[in-house]
N, C-alpha and C positions, 0 to 999 in steps of 0.2 A: 535422440539428444538434439536439442536445438542450441544454437549459440548466438550471442549479440556481443558487440563491443560496448562495454561501459567503462567508466572511471572506477577504478578500485582505490578506496581510500588507504588501504594498507599497503598496496604497492606503489601509490602515488604515480599511477599512469593508466591509460587506456588499454585495456586487455579484454580478450574475449572471455565471456562469461557463458556457462552452459547450464542447461537445466538437467539435474540428475534424474534417474529414473523415479518417476512419481507413483508412490504408493496410494494417493488419493484419487487417481483416475483422471488427472487434468491433462495428461499427455503433453503435447507441445505447448500448451498454455499454462503449464504449471508456473505459479508465482515465484517459486524457489528457484534462485540461480546461484552458481558457484563459480568464483574466479579460477581460470585455469592456472594463473601465475602462483597464487599463495593458498588458494582453497577457502578464501573469505566468502561467507554466505551472505546473500542479500534477498529481501523479500519485496517483490514488486507487487503491490496492490493498488488496483483501481477500484474506487467506490464512487458510485453515483449517489448523490444525495440531493433530494429535492427540498429547497428551502420552504419554510412555513410562509403561507400567505399571510399579508398584514391583517391585523386584527384577530388573528386566530391563535388562541393559547395552546401551548404544548400540553399533552397529556400528563397528568400527575404534577402539574405546576400549581403553585399556590397563587391565588389571586393577589393582585397588587393592591395594597392598602393605600388609600391616598387621604390626605388631609387638607383642610382649608388653610390658606395662609393667614 
């Protein structure tokens, strides 16, 4: 188990959070953390998203209809 100090919204204080035993195989990098004071759970998720390039439509998007003024 690893622990970090984070602000707990339920306790209104900075307390150690620890990662419970992870059944998903994340080990020490498990995104689930539990407050050691009250047991409140938080999920730490980091997601890297690449923004679309200009002029490139997203998949499954409808084309923009334009009208003359």
